[in-house]
N, C-alpha and C positions, 0 to 999 in steps of 0.2 A: 504440434509442438515438436521442437527439436531439443536434443539434450545439450546442455552447456558442459563442456569438458575442459580439462586442463587447468583448473584453478587449484592451487595447493590447499589442502585441508578444507576444501569447500565441498559441501554436499552436491552431488549431481542432481540438478533439478531440470525438468523440462523448461523450455522457453516458450512463453506465449508470444507468437510471432506477430499478431496484429490485434486490433481492437475487437474485431468480430470474434476472434478466437477467445478473447477474454470474456466476452458476453456468453459464449457457449460454455466456457468453464464455469462461470457463475450460475448459469441455468442448470448445469449438470451437477451442482453440489448437492449432496444428500441432506436429508432432514437432520437437523442438529449440527450441521457443518456450516458455521458462520465464516464467510471469507472476508479477509481484511487485506489491505495493501499496506506494506511497510516500506519506508525509504531508509535504507541503511547499506552497509557493505555486505550484508547477507546473513543468512541464518547461522553460519558457523560462529561468527562474532557475537551475534545476539543471543545464541543459545549455548555459548561456551560454558556458562555456569551451570547448565542443566535445565531441569524443568521446575515449574512452580515459582517460588519466591525468588529464585536466582535470576529469573528473566526480568530485566529492568531497563528503563530508559533513564536519562538524566535531565532534570529541569535545567535549561540553559541559563536562566536568571540566577537561581540560587545554588545550583550544583547538587541539589538533593536527588538521591536515587529514588525513582518512582517504582511503585509495585507492579510493574508490567511494561510491556512494549507499546510505545505510541504507535498507533496504526489507524488507518482510515477504513471504515466498514464499507463493503460493497452492497450490503443489504439495502433494498429499495424501500423507501418510506411510503406509507399509504397515500400521502398527499400527492405523490408523483403521478398517481392515476395511471392512465394508459399511454403516457408519453413514452417516447423511444427509450428503451433500455440501453441502447448504445450510447445515447447522450448522457444518461445517468452515470454509466461506467466511465465515460470519457471525463466527466467533471470530477469524479472521485480520484482519477489519476492526476488530473491537471491541478487540483487543489494544492498539492504539495510538491509540484515539480521544481520549485525554487530550492528545495533541499539538496539537489545535486550540487549546486554551486556553493551553497552555504556550508555544507558539511564536508566537502572535499572529495578527493579522488576516490573512485570505486563505489560511491553511493548511487544506488539505483533501486527501483521498486521491485518488490517480490510479493507474491501472494502467499498467504498462510491461512490455515484453519485455526481459529482461536476462540477463546472464551473471554468475554469482557470481565475484568476484575476491578475496575475503577475508572476514574476520569482524571486526566491530567490537568495542569494549571491553565491550559487553553481550552478546557472542556473536551479535549480529544479522548477517545476511548483508550484505555490501557488494557492490553490483552495478554493472556498467557497463550503462547503458541503451542498448539497440540500437534501440528504437522506443517512443515514447509511444503508448498504446493508447486510453485513455478516462479521463474524470473519473468519480468515484463520487458519485451524488446524495445529498442529505440524506435522501431517502426510503429509499434503500438502507441508509444508516447507522442510521436509526431501526428498520428491519426487522431489521438485524443485532443491535442492542441488545435488541430484543424477543425474538429467538430465543435469545440468551444468557440473558436474565433468565428465560425459560420453563424453563430447566434447574434453576432454584431452588437453586443452589449458594451456600452462605454463605461458601465458601472461595475463590471465584474472582472475578476482576475484571480491569480493564485493567492493563497492565504499567507502572504509574506508581510511581516510587520513593517519592513522598510519601504514598502510601496505605498 
């Protein structure tokens, strides 16, 4: 990982350079460290209010503040079996890649250690961030998209309502 520098008021976070490095990061997380991917302008904006109840996302339909940050868990479900971990992580990134265009400039994925505190209106986990971990690079996103496209499924794509 390399360090991302030069962002005003932005925490210095390492950058996960590729998909394999994200898999290694996931495999190296400690017991009790649940990793999540969050698409936003970053932890400084998301954590500006502090920890606990101040961390929130907003429901796009109603404008209601949600009691946590919308995020996508990296945890592997038991039904996945012995399938490739790389593909699991790829689809976890790919699921919400549409948020870059939907939410505007500067939105990108970052990894955090968090604790689930509820579910959002789309049944997504709402989490309290215990610790920002890393940014996810464009290269990792391209590799995730390629891994998903290699599955050649005509019925699968990002979780975007307009598609």
